[in-house]
C-alpha positions in Angstrom: -20.0 11.7 63.8 -19.0 8.9 66.1 -21.7 6.7 64.7 -20.6 7.5 61.2 -17.0 6.6 61.9 -18.1 3.2 63.4 -20.2 2.4 60.4 -17.3 3.3 58.0 -14.9 1.0 60.0 -17.4 -1.8 59.8 -17.8 -1.3 56.1 -14.0 -1.5 55.6 -13.8 -4.7 57.5 -16.6 -6.3 55.5 -14.9 -5.2 52.3 -11.6 -6.7 53.4 -13.2 -10.0 54.3 -15.1 -10.1 51.0 -11.9 -9.4 49.0 -10.0 -12.2 50.8 -12.9 -14.6 50.1 -13.0 -13.7 46.4 -9.3 -14.1 46.1 -9.6 -17.6 47.6 -12.4 -18.4 45.0 -10.2 -17.2 42.2 -7.4 -19.6 43.2 -10.0 -22.4 43.5 -11.3 -21.8 40.0 -7.8 -22.2 38.4 -7.0 -25.4 36.5 -6.1 -28.1 39.1 -2.7 -29.0 37.6 -0.4 -28.2 34.7 -0.3 -31.8 33.5 -3.8 -31.9 31.9 -6.0 -29.4 30.0 -8.9 -27.7 31.8 -12.3 -29.1 31.0 -14.4 -26.5 29.4 -17.9 -26.3 31.1 -20.8 -27.5 29.1 -22.5 -24.2 29.6 -19.7 -22.4 27.8 -19.8 -24.9 24.9 -23.6 -24.5 24.6 -23.2 -20.7 24.5 -20.6 -20.9 21.8 -22.7 -23.3 19.8 -25.7 -21.0 20.1 -23.7 -18.3 18.4 -23.4 -20.4 15.3 -27.1 -20.9 15.0 -27.6 -17.4 13.5 -29.1 -17.6 10.0 -28.0 -15.3 7.2 -29.1 -15.1 3.6 -28.6 -12.7 0.8 -30.9 -11.8 -2.1 -30.6 -14.0 -5.1 -28.9 -11.9 -7.7 -25.5 -11.4 -9.3 -23.2 -9.4 -7.1 -20.7 -7.1 -8.8 -17.9 -5.4 -6.9 -20.1 -2.4 -5.8 -22.8 -4.7 -4.4 -20.2 -6.8 -2.6 -18.7 -3.7 -1.0 -22.1 -2.5 0.0 -22.9 -5.9 1.6 -19.5 -5.9 3.5 -20.0 -2.4 4.9 -23.4 -3.4 6.2 -22.5 -6.7 7.9 -18.7 -6.9 8.4 -17.8 -6.9 12.2 -14.7 -4.7 11.6 -16.6 -1.6 10.6 -19.2 -2.1 13.3 -16.4 -2.4 15.9 -14.8 0.8 14.6 -18.2 2.5 14.8 -18.6 1.5 18.4 -15.1 2.8 19.2 -16.1 6.1 17.6 -19.3 6.2 19.7 -17.2 5.4 22.8 -14.8 8.3 22.1 -17.7 10.7 21.5 -19.1 9.7 24.9 -15.6 10.6 26.3 -16.3 14.2 25.2 -19.4 14.3 27.2 -17.6 12.8 30.2 -15.0 15.6 30.0 -17.7 18.3 29.7 -19.5 17.0 32.8 -16.5 18.1 34.9 -17.6 21.7 34.4 -21.0 21.0 36.1 -21.8 20.6 39.8 -22.3 17.2 41.3 -25.5 16.7 43.3 -26.0 13.5 45.3 -28.6 12.2 47.8 -26.9 10.6 50.8 -28.2 8.9 53.9 -26.6 7.3 56.9 -28.3 5.6 59.8 -27.8 3.0 62.5 -27.6 2.1 66.2 -24.6 2.5 68.5 -24.1 1.2 72.0 -21.1 3.1 73.4 -19.4 2.9 76.9 -17.8 6.3 77.7 -15.4 7.2 80.6 -16.5 9.7 83.2 -14.8 11.0 86.4 -15.6 9.0 89.5 -16.5 12.0 91.5 -19.4 12.4 89.0 -20.2 8.8 88.2 -19.1 6.2 90.9 -18.6 3.5 88.2 -16.2 5.7 86.2 -18.2 5.3 83.0 -21.6 5.5 81.5 -23.3 3.9 78.5 -24.8 5.9 75.7 -27.3 4.4 73.2 -27.8 6.3 70.0 -30.3 5.7 67.2 -29.8 8.0 64.3 -30.9 8.6 60.6 -29.3 11.5 58.7 -30.6 12.0 55.1 -28.7 14.7 53.2 -28.5 16.5 49.9 -24.9 17.2 49.0 -23.4 19.6 46.4 -19.9 19.6 45.1 -18.7 22.0 42.4 -15.1 22.6 41.1 -15.0 26.3 40.3 -11.5 26.9 39.0 -8.5 24.6 38.2 -6.3 26.7 36.0 -7.2 24.9 32.7 -6.9 21.3 33.8 -10.4 20.5 32.6 -9.9 22.4 29.4 -6.9 20.2 28.6 -8.9 17.1 29.4 -11.7 18.3 27.1 -9.2 19.0 24.3 -7.7 15.5 24.7 -11.2 13.9 24.6 -12.1 15.8 21.4 -8.8 14.8 19.8 -9.4 11.2 20.7 -12.9 11.4 19.2 -11.4 12.8 16.0 -8.9 10.0 15.9 -11.7 7.4 16.4 -13.8 8.9 13.6 -10.9 9.0 11.2 -10.1 5.4 12.1 -13.7 4.5 11.4 -13.2 5.9 7.9 -9.9 4.1 7.5 -11.7 0.8 8.5 -14.1 1.3 5.7 -11.4 2.1 3.2 -9.4 -1.0 4.3 -12.5 -3.1 4.0 -13.1 -1.9 0.5 -9.6 -2.8 -0.5 -9.8 -6.2 1.1 -13.1 -7.0 -0.6 -11.7 -5.7 -3.9 -8.5 -7.8 -3.6 -10.5 -10.9 -2.8 -12.9 -10.2 -5.7 -10.1 -9.8 -8.2 -8.3 -12.8 -6.8 -11.4 -14.8 -7.5 -11.4 -13.4 -11.0 -7.9 -14.5 -11.5 -8.7 -18.0 -10.1 -11.6 -18.2 -12.5 -9.4 -17.1 -15.4 -6.8 -19.7 -14.5 -9.6 -22.3 -14.3 -10.8 -21.3 -17.8 -7.2 -21.5 -19.0 -6.7 -24.9 -17.5 -9.9 -26.1 -19.2 -8.7 -24.8 -22.5 -5.3 -26.4 -21.9 -7.0 -29.8 -21.3 -8.9 -29.4 -24.5 -5.7 -28.5 -26.3 -3.9 -31.5 -24.8 -6.7 -33.8 -25.9 -6.5 -32.4 -29.4 -2.8 -33.0 -29.5 -3.3 -36.5 -28.1 -5.9 -37.3 -30.8 -3.5 -36.1 -33.5 -0.7 -38.3 -32.1 -3.0 -41.3 -31.9 -4.3 -40.7 -35.5 -0.7 -40.6 -36.8 0.2 -43.8 -34.9 -2.8 -45.5 -36.5 -1.4 -44.5 -39.9 2.0 -45.7 -38.9 3.5 -42.2 -38.9 4.0 -41.7 -35.1 5.8 -43.8 -32.5 4.6 -45.2 -29.2 6.8 -42.7 -27.5 5.0 -39.7 -29.1 1.6 -41.1 -28.1 2.9 -41.7 -24.5 4.2 -38.1 -24.4 0.8 -36.8 -25.6 -0.9 -38.8 -22.9 1.5 -37.5 -20.3 0.6 -33.9 -21.4 -3.1 -34.7 -21.1 -2.6 -36.1 -17.6 -0.6 -33.0 -16.6 -3.4 -30.9 -18.0 -6.0 -32.8 -15.9 -3.8 -32.3 -12.8 -3.6 -28.6 -13.5 -7.3 -28.4 -14.0 -7.9 -30.1 -10.6 -5.5 -27.6 -8.9 -7.3 -24.7 -10.6 -10.7 -25.9 -9.4 -9.3 -26.1 -5.8 -7.8 -22.6 -6.1 -11.1 -21.2 -7.4 -12.9 -22.7 -4.4 -10.3 -21.2 -2.0 -10.6 -17.8 -3.6 -14.3 -17.9 -3.3 -14.0 -18.8 0.4 -11.6 -15.9 0.9 -14.1 -13.5 -0.6 -16.8 -14.8 1.7 -14.4 -14.3 4.6 -13.6 -10.7 3.5 -17.3 -9.9 3.3 -17.7 -11.0 6.9 -20.7 -13.2 6.2 -21.1 -16.8 7.4 -18.9 -19.3 5.5 -21.9 -21.3 4.1 -23.4 -18.2 2.4 -23.9 -18.7 -1.3 -23.3 -15.6 -3.5 -23.4 -15.4 -7.3 -20.4 -13.2 -8.1 -20.0 -11.4 -11.4 -16.8 -12.4 -13.2 -14.2 -9.6 -12.9 -12.9 -10.5 -16.4 -15.9 -8.5 -17.7 -14.4 -5.3 -16.3 -12.0 -3.2 -18.4 -8.5 -2.7 -17.2 -7.9 0.2 -14.9 -6.3 3.2 -16.5 -2.6 4.2 -15.9 -2.0 6.9 -13.3 -2.5 10.4 -14.6 -0.5 12.3 -12.0 3.1 11.9 -11.2 4.3 9.8 -8.3 5.2 12.9 -6.3 1.7 14.3 -6.7 0.3 10.9 -5.6 2.5 11.1 -2.5 1.3 14.6 -1.7 -2.3 13.5 -1.9 -1.6 10.5 0.3 0.0 12.7 3.0 -3.1 15.0 2.9 -5.9 12.4 2.8 -4.7 9.1 4.3 -6.7 8.2 7.4 -3.7 6.7 9.2 -1.7 9.9 8.7 -4.6 12.1 9.8 -5.2 9.9 12.8 -1.5 10.1 13.8 -1.8 13.9 13.6 -4.9 13.7 15.9 -2.9 11.5 18.3 -0.3 14.2 18.5 -3.0 16.7 19.5 -4.4 14.4 22.1 -0.9 13.7 23.6 -0.1 17.4 23.7 -3.4 18.2 25.4 -2.8 15.4 27.9 0.7 16.9 28.7 -0.9 20.3 29.2 -3.4 18.8 31.6 -0.6 17.1 33.6 1.3 20.3 33.9 -1.7 22.0 35.4 -1.6 19.6 38.3 0.9 22.0 40.0 -1.7 24.7 40.2 -4.3 25.1 43.0 -8.0 24.3 42.7 -11.0 26.2 44.1 -14.1 24.1 45.0 -17.5 24.8 46.4 -19.3 22.2 48.6 -22.5 22.3 50.5 -24.9 20.0 52.3 -28.5 20.2 53.5 -29.4 17.4 55.9 -32.0 16.4 58.5 -30.9 14.9 61.8 -33.4 12.3 63.0 -32.3 10.5 66.1 -32.5 9.8 69.8 -30.0 9.4 72.7 -30.1 7.9 76.2 -27.6 7.4 78.9 -27.4 4.4 81.3 -30.8 3.2 80.3 -32.6 6.4 81.0 -35.2 8.0 78.9 -34.4 8.9 75.2 -33.9 12.4 74.1 -35.1 12.8 70.5 -34.2 15.3 67.7 -35.6 16.0 64.3 -34.1 19.2 63.1 -32.6 20.3 59.8 -28.9 21.4 59.3 -26.8 22.8 56.5 -23.2 23.6 55.6 -21.4 25.6 52.9 -17.6 25.4 52.3 -15.3 27.1 49.8 -12.1 25.1 49.7 -8.7 26.2 48.3 -6.2 23.4 47.7 -2.6 23.8 46.7 -0.5 20.6 46.2 2.8 21.0 47.9 4.4 17.5 48.0 3.3 14.2 46.5 6.5 12.1 46.4 7.2 12.9 42.7 3.8 11.7 41.4 3.1 14.8 39.3 6.7 15.0 38.0 6.6 11.4 36.8 3.2 11.8 35.3 4.4 14.8 33.4 7.5 12.9 32.2 5.2 10.1 31.0 2.9 12.5 29.2 5.9 14.3 27.6 7.3 11.0 26.4 3.9 10.1 24.9 3.8 13.4 23.1 7.2 12.8 21.6 6.2 9.2 20.8 3.1 10.5 18.9 5.3 12.9 16.9 7.6 10.0 15.9 4.6 7.9 15.0 3.3 10.7 12.8 6.7 10.8 11.0 6.7 7.0 10.6 3.1 7.1 9.2 4.2 9.7 6.7 7.2 7.7 5.6 5.2 4.5 5.4 2.5 6.2 3.3 5.1 7.6 0.9 6.7 4.1 0.5 3.3 2.4 -0.1 2.3 5.0 -2.7 5.5 4.5 -4.6 5.2 0.7 -4.5 1.6 0.7 -5.6 2.2 3.3 -8.3 5.1 1.3 -9.8 3.0 -1.9 -9.3 0.2 -0.6 -11.4 2.5 0.5 -14.2 4.2 -2.9 -14.1 1.0 -4.8 -14.1 -0.4 -2.9 -17.1 2.8 -3.4 -19.0 2.8 -7.1 -18.1 -0.9 -7.4 -19.3 0.0 -5.9 -22.7 3.0 -8.2 -23.1 1.0 -11.3 -21.9 -1.8 -10.5 -24.4 0.7 -10.4 -27.3 2.4 -13.5 -26.0 -0.9 -15.4 -25.7 -2.0 -14.4 -29.2 1.4 -15.4 -30.7 1.4 -18.7 -28.7 -2.1 -19.6 -30.1 -1.0 -18.8 -33.6 2.2 -20.8 -33.3 0.3 -23.8 -31.8 -2.3 -23.8 -34.6 0.6 -23.8 -37.2 2.5 -26.5 -35.4 -0.7 -28.7 -35.1 -1.3 -28.3 -38.9 2.3 -29.2 -39.6 2.2 -32.2 -37.3 -0.9 -33.5 -38.9 0.6 -33.1 -42.3 3.7 -35.0 -41.3 6.0 -32.0 -41.6 6.4 -31.0 -38.0 7.6 -33.0 -35.0 5.7 -33.8 -31.8 8.4 -32.0 -29.8 7.6 -28.7 -31.6 3.9 -29.3 -31.1 4.3 -30.0 -27.3 6.5 -26.9 -26.9 3.9 -24.7 -28.5 1.2 -26.3 -26.4 3.0 -25.4 -23.2 3.5 -21.9 -24.5 -0.3 -21.6 -25.0 -1.0 -22.7 -21.4 1.7 -20.3 -20.0 0.5 -17.4 -22.1 -3.2 -17.8 -21.1 -2.3 -18.1 -17.4 -0.1 -15.0 -17.6 -2.9 -13.0 -19.1 -5.2 -13.8 -16.2 -2.6 -13.1 -13.6 -1.7 -9.8 -15.2 -5.4 -8.8 -15.4 -6.0 -9.5 -11.7 -2.7 -7.9 -10.7 -3.6 -4.7 -12.6 -7.0 -4.4 -10.8 -5.5 -5.2 -7.4 -2.6 -2.7 -8.0 -5.2 0.0 -8.9 -7.1 -0.7 -5.6 -3.8 -0.7 -3.7 -2.8 2.7 -5.2 -6.2 4.2 -4.3 -5.9 2.8 -0.7 -2.3 4.1 -0.3 -3.4 7.6 -1.5 -6.3 7.7 1.0 -8.9 8.2 -1.7 -10.2 4.7 -2.0 -13.8 4.5 -3.1 -15.8 1.9 -5.0 -15.5 4.2 -8.0 -11.7 4.1 -7.6 -11.4 0.4 -8.0 -14.3 -0.3 -10.4 -13.5 1.1 -13.9 -16.3 2.7 -15.8 -17.9 0.1 -18.1 -19.9 2.6 -20.1 -18.6 3.6 -23.5 
């Protein structure tokens, strides 16, 4: 035992010295001064550059929304991160269950000890003698917690609740990814629609300009009218350039939502080929009820309440005693001599069995404060659940009204676009025949551009609103955001 204590003291000293040495290294590794940035090592730059060397390619085909969502679910880092979190939480259940089993360990201690020891002078004239000990003690140790008044049960309940929350969060990550990809897909469709509208607007402006030039050549139009037509054409070219940039940006946003490298080339099916989503069938109150029963964030908040209450239960069990069984089987292999005399050797087995009963009496308020913290976390989880339910209800109402508004806007924009084209054709004929004025023709031309743009905006808004409603109700699936194209 004396040898063991000496070894443990030496180990503590080495640990303290190593800790102080490491602390000094940490200070030395800090930036030298606040006046200049820290130089990033070349090794770190090389590692970061190597991460960008990964190659990625997709099959050469046209990707509709379903194929894009499938691709995102396979390669996007967010779903893989949520999956790893779910696996980590599942391992936490196994960790909690392991507390019910005994712990078995193989131990060994050995060393040499040179120890001066005092002795009465009437026995030893020098008043001391020197003992040299050489000892090796291998041991097989058992430790088993037999009873703890439900503390392990509470920890297991909390671990299961945490795993449930992680699994629900994993499902929520997939639903959120579906919505983000769908939104980016329909935004790309709107950008493409606006690009087509800008191309038609330029064609219309060129037609108007040609009509103004023809009338000027016949002496029926002024230089001002031709200049105004040229200005309209220049404006249409500018709008077309902006639409082309917006289309490129929308495509880049879709690539980012998929989680694939930015240089990936994907042939995307135009969302203009999809029919409009239908209007909601159920009332908004039924939609809210479905959201409160199916939304992953609400269900996860409920799981967090269960985890917090189980943790509180476990902390309260800290006031109860524990009963533990421990045992050890060892072999004492060693030798001892005194004052340089001959060694006495031993090589004999030993064993021990103990049943310990522990009752915590005083800990300076540690248990009381831990219970207060756990109780506060339980109440916090209850409030988070209430907030999640309120937020879900508000999102459903906004998405529900947004879908109805978008569908109504699309109907109105379609009628407006058709009427604008009809009015422009009539104004163009009148202008060419010398009856109408250029001001009337330019006004109708602007109305055509505005009507076509509003149609594309309303179409994309309707699809995005339908996806948002499905997400807010917790029932988002690729079938929810892709209308059936079969007759």
